[in-house]
Structures are given as structure tokens and as C-alpha cells.
ROSE-4610 file (N, C-alpha, C; in Angstrom, 1 decimal, always signed):
// ROSE-4610
residu = [M/M/M/D/D/D/F/F/F/E/E/E/D/D/D/L/L/L/K/K/K/P/P/P/K/K/K/V/V/V/V/V/V/S/S/S/I/I/I/L/L/L/M/M/M/D/D/D/T/T/T/D/D/D/L/L/L/N/N/N/R/R/R/D/D/D/E/E/E/K/K/K/L/L/L/K/K/K/N/N/N/L/L/L/C/C/C/Q/Q/Q/F/F/F/L/L/L/S/S/S/D/D/D/S/S/S/I/I/I/S/S/S/Y/Y/Y/Y/Y/Y/N/N/N/W/W/W/V/V/V/G/G/G/F/F/F/Y/Y/Y/F/F/F/A/A/A/N/N/N/H/H/H/E/E/E/A/A/A/K/K/K/T/T/T/L/L/L/H/H/H/L/L/L/G/G/G/P/P/P/Y/Y/Y/V/V/V/G/G/G/A/A/A/A/A/A/T/T/T/D/D/D/H/H/H/T/T/T/V/V/V/I/I/I/P/P/P/F/F/F/G/G/G/K/K/K/G/G/G/I/I/I/C/C/C/G/G/G/Q/Q/Q/V/V/V/A/A/A/V/V/V/S/S/S/N/N/N/A/A/A/N/N/N/F/F/F/V/V/V/V/V/V/P/P/P/D/D/D/V/V/V/S/S/S/T/T/T/Q/Q/Q/D/D/D/N/N/N/Y/Y/Y/I/I/I/A/A/A/C/C/C/S/S/S/F/F/F/T/T/T/V/V/V/K/K/K/S/S/S/E/E/E/I/I/I/V/V/V/V/V/V/P/P/P/L/L/L/F/F/F/V/V/V/N/N/N/G/G/G/V/V/V/N/N/N/I/I/I/G/G/G/Q/Q/Q/I/I/I/D/D/D/I/I/I/D/D/D/S/S/S/H/H/H/V/V/V/I/I/I/D/D/D/P/P/P/F/F/F/T/T/T/E/E/E/K/K/K/D/D/D/E/E/E/H/H/H/F/F/F/L/L/L/E/E/E/F/F/F/V/V/V/N/N/N/Q/Q/Q/E/E/E/V/V/V/A/A/A/K/K/K/L/L/L/F/F/F]
num = [1/1/1/2/2/2/3/3/3/4/4/4/5/5/5/6/6/6/7/7/7/8/8/8/9/9/9/10/10/10/11/11/11/12/12/12/13/13/13/14/14/14/15/15/15/16/16/16/17/17/17/18/18/18/19/19/19/20/20/20/21/21/21/22/22/22/23/23/23/24/24/24/25/25/25/26/26/26/27/27/27/28/28/28/29/29/29/30/30/30/31/31/31/32/32/32/33/33/33/34/34/34/35/35/35/36/36/36/37/37/37/38/38/38/39/39/39/40/40/40/41/41/41/42/42/42/43/43/43/44/44/44/45/45/45/46/46/46/47/47/47/48/48/48/49/49/49/50/50/50/51/51/51/52/52/52/53/53/53/54/54/54/55/55/55/56/56/56/57/57/57/58/58/58/59/59/59/60/60/60/61/61/61/62/62/62/63/63/63/64/64/64/65/65/65/66/66/66/67/67/67/68/68/68/69/69/69/70/70/70/71/71/71/72/72/72/73/73/73/74/74/74/75/75/75/76/76/76/77/77/77/78/78/78/79/79/79/80/80/80/81/81/81/82/82/82/83/83/83/84/84/84/85/85/85/86/86/86/87/87/87/88/88/88/89/89/89/90/90/90/91/91/91/92/92/92/93/93/93/94/94/94/95/95/95/96/96/96/97/97/97/98/98/98/99/99/99/100/100/100/101/101/101/102/102/102/103/103/103/104/104/104/105/105/105/106/106/106/107/107/107/108/108/108/109/109/109/110/110/110/111/111/111/112/112/112/113/113/113/114/114/114/115/115/115/116/116/116/117/117/117/118/118/118/119/119/119/120/120/120/121/121/121/122/122/122/123/123/123/124/124/124/125/125/125/126/126/126/127/127/127/128/128/128/129/129/129/130/130/130/131/131/131/132/132/132/133/133/133/134/134/134/135/135/135/136/136/136/137/137/137/138/138/138/139/139/139/140/140/140/141/141/141/142/142/142/143/143/143/144/144/144/145/145/145/146/146/146/147/147/147/148/148/148/149/149/149/150/150/150/151/151/151]
x = [+0.9/-0.2/+0.8/+0.4/+1.3/+0.3/+0.8/-0.1/-0.4/+0.6/+0.7/-0.4/-0.8/-1.9/-3.2/-3.2/-4.4/-5.1/-4.0/-4.3/-5.3/-5.3/-6.3/-7.8/-7.9/-9.1/-9.7/-9.0/-9.3/-10.1/-9.1/-9.9/-11.1/-11.1/-12.3/-13.6/-13.3/-14.4/-14.9/-13.8/-14.3/-14.8/-14.8/-14.9/-16.6/-17.2/-18.3/-19.6/-19.9/-21.1/-22.4/-22.6/-23.9/-24.0/-23.1/-23.2/-22.9/-23.5/-23.5/-22.1/-21.4/-20.3/-20.2/-21.4/-20.9/-21.1/-21.8/-21.5/-20.2/-19.8/-18.4/-17.4/-17.3/-16.4/-17.0/-18.1/-18.3/-17.6/-17.9/-17.3/-15.7/-15.3/-13.5/-13.2/-14.0/-13.4/-13.6/-14.7/-14.8/-13.8/-13.5/-12.2/-10.9/-10.8/-9.5/-9.3/-10.4/-10.6/-10.5/-11.0/-11.1/-9.6/-8.9/-7.6/-6.2/-6.5/-5.5/-5.6/-4.7/-5.5/-5.2/-4.6/-4.4/-5.3/-6.1/-7.0/-8.0/-8.5/-9.7/-11.1/-10.3/-11.5/-11.1/-11.8/-11.8/-12.7/-12.5/-13.6/-13.2/-14.1/-13.7/-14.4/-13.8/-14.4/-14.2/-15.0/-15.2/-15.3/-14.5/-14.5/-15.5/-16.3/-16.8/-16.1/-15.4/-14.6/-15.1/-16.4/-16.8/-17.0/-17.6/-17.7/-16.6/-15.5/-14.1/-14.4/-15.1/-15.6/-15.2/-14.9/-14.9/-16.2/-16.8/-18.1/-17.9/-18.2/-18.3/-18.8/-18.2/-18.6/-18.6/-18.5/-18.7/-17.7/-17.8/-17.0/-17.2/-16.2/-17.0/-16.0/-16.4/-15.8/-17.0/-16.5/-17.3/-17.7/-19.3/-19.8/-18.9/-19.2/-18.3/-19.4/-19.1/-19.9/-19.3/-17.9/-17.2/-17.8/-19.0/-19.7/-19.1/-18.8/-18.6/-17.0/-15.9/-14.7/-14.3/-14.2/-13.6/-12.2/-11.9/-10.6/-9.6/-8.6/-7.4/-7.5/-8.9/-8.9/-8.8/-8.1/-7.9/-6.9/-6.8/-5.5/-6.4/-7.7/-8.1/-8.3/-8.7/-8.5/-7.5/-6.6/-4.9/-4.5/-5.1/-4.7/-5.5/-6.6/-7.7/-6.7/-5.9/-5.1/-3.9/-3.3/-1.8/-2.0/-2.6/-2.8/-1.6/-1.2/-0.1/-0.7/-0.1/-0.2/+0.1/-0.6/-0.4/-0.5/+0.8/+0.8/+1.0/+0.3/+0.4/+0.6/+2.0/+2.2/+1.6/+1.2/+0.8/-0.1/-1.5/-2.5/-2.4/-1.8/-1.8/-0.7/+0.2/+1.0/+0.8/-0.4/-1.0/-2.0/-1.3/-2.0/-3.5/-3.4/-4.7/-5.6/-5.3/-6.1/-7.5/-8.5/-9.9/-10.3/-10.3/-10.2/-11.7/-11.5/-12.7/-13.1/-12.1/-12.5/-10.9/-11.0/-10.0/-8.9/-9.8/-9.3/-8.2/-8.4/-7.7/-6.1/-5.2/-4.1/-3.0/-3.4/-2.8/-3.5/-3.1/-4.1/-3.3/-3.9/-3.1/-4.2/-3.9/-4.8/-4.2/-4.9/-4.2/-5.0/-4.9/-5.6/-5.9/-7.2/-7.5/-7.9/-7.1/-7.0/-7.8/-8.5/-9.4/-8.9/-8.2/-7.9/-7.1/-6.2/-5.3/-6.0/-7.3/-8.1/-8.2/-7.8/-8.1/-9.5/-10.6/-11.6/-12.3/-11.0/-11.5/-10.2/-10.4/-9.3/-9.7/-8.9/-9.3/-8.5/-9.4/-8.9/-8.7/-7.7/-7.7/-7.2/-7.9/-7.7/-7.2/-6.2/-5.8/-6.0/-6.2/-5.8/-4.3/-3.4/-1.9/-1.2/-0.4/+0.7/+1.6/+1.8/+2.9/+2.9/+1.6/+1.8/+1.8/+1.5/+2.0/+3.1/+3.7/+4.8/+4.8/+5.6/+5.8/+5.1/+5.0/+4.3/+2.7/+2.3/+0.9/+0.4/+1.2/+1.4/+1.1/+2.1/+2.1/+0.9/+0.1/-1.0/-1.8/-2.3/-3.6/-3.2/-2.0/-2.0/-2.6/-2.4/-2.6/-4.2/-4.6/-6.1/-7.0/-6.5/-7.1/-7.0/-5.9/-5.7/-7.1/-7.2/-8.1/-9.7/-9.7/-11.0/-11.4/-10.2/-10.7/-11.2/-10.9/-11.5/-13.2/-13.5/-15.1/-15.9/-14.8/-15.4/-15.3]
y = [-1.2/-0.2/+1.1/+2.4/+3.3/+4.5/+5.4/+6.5/+7.5/+7.6/+8.2/+7.8/+6.4/+5.7/+6.2/+6.4/+6.8/+8.3/+9.2/+10.7/+11.0/+10.7/+10.7/+10.6/+9.2/+8.9/+9.6/+10.2/+11.0/+12.3/+12.9/+14.4/+13.8/+12.9/+12.2/+12.1/+11.5/+11.4/+12.9/+13.5/+14.8/+15.9/+15.8/+16.3/+16.2/+14.9/+14.2/+15.4/+16.1/+16.9/+16.5/+15.2/+14.8/+14.4/+14.5/+14.3/+15.6/+15.7/+16.7/+16.6/+17.4/+17.4/+15.7/+16.0/+14.9/+13.3/+13.2/+12.0/+11.6/+12.7/+12.7/+12.4/+13.0/+12.8/+11.2/+10.7/+9.3/+8.5/+8.8/+8.2/+8.0/+9.2/+9.2/+8.1/+8.4/+7.1/+5.8/+5.7/+4.0/+3.9/+4.8/+4.7/+4.3/+5.2/+5.1/+3.4/+3.4/+2.2/+0.9/+0.8/-0.1/-0.1/+0.9/+0.8/+0.4/+0.7/+0.7/-0.2/-1.4/-2.5/-2.2/-1.3/-0.9/+0.4/+0.8/+2.1/+1.2/+0.9/+0.3/+0.9/+2.2/+3.4/+4.4/+5.2/+6.5/+7.2/+8.6/+9.5/+10.8/+11.8/+13.4/+13.8/+14.4/+15.4/+16.8/+17.5/+19.1/+20.2/+20.9/+21.8/+23.0/+23.1/+24.2/+25.1/+26.0/+26.8/+27.4/+27.9/+28.6/+27.5/+26.7/+25.5/+24.7/+24.9/+24.0/+22.6/+22.4/+20.6/+20.3/+19.0/+18.2/+17.5/+17.3/+16.7/+16.0/+14.6/+13.7/+13.9/+13.8/+13.8/+12.7/+12.4/+11.0/+10.2/+8.8/+7.8/+6.5/+5.9/+4.4/+3.6/+2.5/+1.6/+1.6/+0.7/+0.5/+1.7/+1.6/+2.4/+3.1/+4.6/+5.0/+5.7/+5.7/+7.0/+8.1/+8.4/+9.7/+10.6/+11.0/+11.7/+13.3/+13.8/+15.2/+14.8/+15.3/+15.6/+16.9/+17.1/+18.3/+18.8/+19.7/+20.2/+19.7/+19.1/+18.7/+17.5/+16.7/+15.4/+14.6/+13.4/+12.1/+12.9/+12.0/+12.0/+13.4/+13.4/+14.3/+15.6/+15.5/+16.8/+17.6/+16.7/+17.2/+17.9/+17.3/+17.8/+19.4/+19.4/+20.5/+21.7/+21.4/+22.5/+22.8/+21.5/+21.6/+21.9/+21.9/+22.2/+21.4/+20.2/+19.3/+17.9/+17.2/+15.7/+15.2/+14.1/+13.2/+11.8/+11.1/+9.6/+8.8/+8.1/+7.1/+6.0/+5.0/+4.1/+2.5/+3.3/+2.0/+2.8/+3.0/+3.7/+3.2/+2.1/+1.6/+2.5/+3.2/+4.0/+5.4/+5.8/+7.1/+7.2/+8.4/+8.5/+9.3/+10.2/+10.9/+10.3/+9.3/+8.4/+8.0/+8.4/+7.8/+6.4/+5.6/+4.1/+4.0/+3.7/+3.4/+2.0/+1.2/-0.5/-1.1/-2.2/-2.8/-3.3/-3.6/-4.1/-2.6/-1.4/-0.2/-0.4/-0.6/-0.6/+1.0/+1.3/+2.8/+3.7/+5.1/+5.9/+7.1/+7.6/+8.9/+9.9/+11.0/+12.3/+13.7/+14.0/+14.9/+16.3/+17.3/+18.6/+19.0/+19.5/+19.9/+21.6/+22.1/+23.8/+24.2/+25.3/+26.1/+27.5/+28.1/+29.6/+29.6/+28.8/+29.0/+28.6/+28.1/+27.9/+26.2/+25.6/+24.3/+24.0/+23.8/+23.6/+22.1/+21.1/+19.7/+18.9/+17.7/+16.6/+15.3/+14.7/+13.2/+12.1/+11.3/+10.4/+9.1/+8.0/+6.8/+6.1/+5.1/+4.1/+2.7/+2.2/+0.7/-0.3/-1.6/-2.7/-3.4/-2.5/-3.2/-2.0/-2.5/-1.6/-1.1/+0.5/+1.2/+0.9/+0.9/+0.7/+2.2/+3.2/+4.5/+5.0/+5.8/+6.3/+7.7/+8.3/+9.8/+9.8/+8.7/+8.7/+8.6/+7.8/+8.1/+9.6/+10.4/+11.9/+12.5/+12.4/+13.5/+13.0/+11.7/+11.3/+12.1/+12.0/+12.6/+14.3/+14.6/+16.0/+16.4/+15.4/+15.9/+15.8/+14.5/+14.3/+15.7/+16.2/+17.2/+18.4/+18.7/+19.8/+20.0/+18.7/+18.5/+18.6/+18.2/+18.0/+19.8/+20.3/+21.8/+22.7/+22.2/+22.7/+22.8/+21.7/+21.7/+22.9/+23.7/+24.3/+26.0]
z = [+0.3/-0.1/+0.1/-1.0/-1.0/-1.0/-0.1/+0.3/-1.1/-1.6/-3.0/-3.9/-3.9/-4.8/-4.3/-3.2/-2.5/-2.4/-2.6/-2.8/-3.8/-5.1/-5.8/-5.5/-4.8/-4.6/-3.5/-2.6/-1.4/-2.2/-3.0/-3.7/-4.6/-5.2/-5.9/-5.1/-3.7/-2.8/-2.4/-2.1/-1.4/-2.5/-3.7/-5.0/-5.4/-5.0/-5.4/-5.3/-6.2/-6.1/-5.9/-5.8/-5.4/-3.9/-3.1/-1.7/-1.0/+0.3/+1.3/+1.8/+2.8/+3.3/+4.1/+5.4/+6.1/+5.2/+4.2/+3.2/+2.7/+2.2/+1.7/+3.0/+4.2/+5.0/+5.5/+5.5/+6.0/+4.8/+3.6/+2.5/+2.6/+2.9/+3.0/+4.2/+5.4/+6.6/+6.0/+5.3/+4.7/+4.0/+3.3/+2.2/+3.0/+3.7/+4.5/+5.3/+5.9/+6.6/+5.7/+4.8/+3.7/+2.9/+2.9/+2.3/+3.1/+4.3/+4.9/+6.4/+6.4/+7.0/+8.7/+9.1/+10.4/+10.7/+10.0/+10.2/+10.6/+12.1/+12.2/+12.8/+13.1/+13.4/+12.8/+12.0/+11.2/+11.4/+12.1/+12.5/+12.2/+12.3/+12.6/+13.8/+14.6/+15.5/+15.5/+15.5/+15.2/+16.4/+16.5/+17.8/+17.8/+18.9/+19.2/+20.3/+20.0/+20.7/+21.9/+21.8/+22.9/+24.1/+23.7/+24.8/+25.2/+24.4/+24.6/+24.6/+23.5/+23.3/+22.0/+21.9/+20.4/+20.1/+19.2/+19.0/+17.7/+17.9/+17.2/+15.5/+14.5/+13.1/+12.6/+11.2/+10.5/+10.8/+11.2/+11.4/+10.9/+10.7/+10.6/+11.8/+12.1/+13.1/+14.3/+15.2/+16.6/+16.9/+17.2/+17.8/+19.1/+19.7/+20.6/+21.3/+22.9/+23.6/+23.7/+23.0/+23.3/+22.0/+22.3/+21.3/+21.4/+22.8/+23.1/+23.9/+23.7/+24.3/+24.9/+26.0/+26.4/+26.2/+25.9/+25.3/+26.6/+25.9/+27.0/+27.3/+27.2/+27.8/+26.6/+27.0/+26.2/+25.1/+24.0/+22.6/+22.0/+21.6/+21.1/+21.7/+22.9/+23.4/+23.6/+23.7/+23.8/+22.7/+21.6/+19.9/+19.7/+20.5/+20.5/+20.9/+22.0/+22.8/+22.0/+21.8/+21.1/+19.7/+19.0/+17.8/+16.8/+17.1/+16.7/+16.7/+15.7/+15.4/+16.7/+17.2/+18.4/+17.8/+18.1/+17.9/+18.8/+19.3/+20.3/+19.9/+20.2/+19.7/+20.4/+22.1/+22.7/+23.7/+23.6/+24.5/+25.7/+26.2/+27.5/+28.2/+27.4/+28.1/+28.5/+28.2/+27.9/+29.4/+30.0/+31.2/+31.0/+30.2/+29.7/+28.5/+28.4/+27.3/+27.6/+26.8/+26.9/+26.3/+27.3/+26.5/+25.8/+24.6/+23.6/+23.5/+23.5/+23.4/+23.8/+24.2/+24.7/+23.6/+22.4/+21.0/+20.4/+21.1/+20.6/+21.1/+20.3/+21.0/+20.7/+19.8/+19.2/+18.3/+18.4/+17.7/+17.4/+16.4/+15.7/+15.5/+16.0/+15.7/+15.0/+14.0/+13.2/+13.1/+13.5/+13.5/+12.1/+12.0/+10.9/+10.9/+10.1/+10.0/+8.8/+8.9/+8.0/+8.5/+7.6/+7.5/+9.0/+9.2/+10.5/+11.7/+11.8/+12.9/+12.8/+14.1/+14.4/+14.7/+13.5/+13.3/+14.0/+14.2/+14.2/+14.1/+13.8/+13.5/+13.2/+12.5/+11.8/+13.3/+13.4/+14.6/+14.3/+14.3/+13.8/+15.0/+15.2/+16.1/+15.4/+16.0/+15.7/+16.5/+15.9/+16.8/+17.1/+16.5/+16.4/+16.9/+17.8/+18.4/+17.6/+17.7/+16.8/+15.4/+14.6/+13.2/+12.5/+13.1/+12.3/+12.4/+11.2/+10.8/+10.3/+10.1/+9.3/+8.4/+7.4/+6.2/+6.6/+7.7/+8.2/+8.2/+8.9/+9.5/+8.4/+7.2/+6.0/+5.1/+5.1/+4.4/+5.1/+6.0/+7.0/+7.1/+6.9/+6.6/+5.4/+4.5/+3.0/+2.9/+3.3/+3.9/+4.4/+5.4/+6.3/+5.3/+4.7/+3.5/+2.5/+2.1/+1.1/+1.8/+3.0/+3.7/+3.9/+4.3/+4.8/+3.4/+2.4/+1.4/+1.0/+2.2/+2.2/+3.3/+3.7/+4.8/+4.2]
């Protein structure tokens, strides 16, 4: 699997004029989950800066109770504050981790910026310990740059 080969399909999914934004994001999540074997839960959270909370958007994977996350709480909440990518090779080593499922072994969260403002993030859980590399980070940064064009 080569991330470069996936980029044109990402763009194609997001340019589908027959779908609304949430449908495009759901299709994108499904594509990423289907294309990358260790992407077991793929979703977006969007920021409410006034309430200092993240709200679950489109996703694919196991159902989650974490539909609202306070800024600073868990990996996603930390990214809302830091504005930086956060890769967790082994979630069991993180003190501020919000457990979603015992099957989740690692996580990567990449912020989504629109006009320089962190409006949300893409969150990916894996059932594998330490699968994420710099290539995943760069690819997900590309994904978010494309997603930002929808806002």
C-alpha cells in the first residue's frame, strides 16, 4: 500500500458534487478504513471553541460513547489544545487516554485547520501496536488539507 496511490481517490471522494459534506466525510472514512489494514476506526471530531469541546462527526468503526470530548481530555482533547499531531504507539502507556475499546492498541490524531484555525481533527484507532509512521502523518495532513476545502 502506497499513500501516494490513495491521494487521487481522496480528492475524488471529496469532490463528489452529489453528496453533502457529512456524506463525503463518511465515504472518506470508509475508504481509509478499507484501504489501510491497520486503520480500524476512522472519524472526525469538530471543535466548539466557545464550549471548549469536540463533537463527533462522521466516522466508521465500532460505536463510541465519546461523542463530546472536553478540550484537554484524552488524545483528541490534547490535540484541540496543542494544535499538533499526536501519535500514540501504545495507548496503555498514556495517562490521559480515553479508552474506547480494549481492542484499541494505538492512535493517531491530526488537527484540521481552516484559515489557520483548528476546527477539528481526524482520529484513527488501530488494533495494532505502533503501526503509525511519519508517512501516515504526512498522508493524514494531506487528507485534512483536502477536507479543509469543504469548509
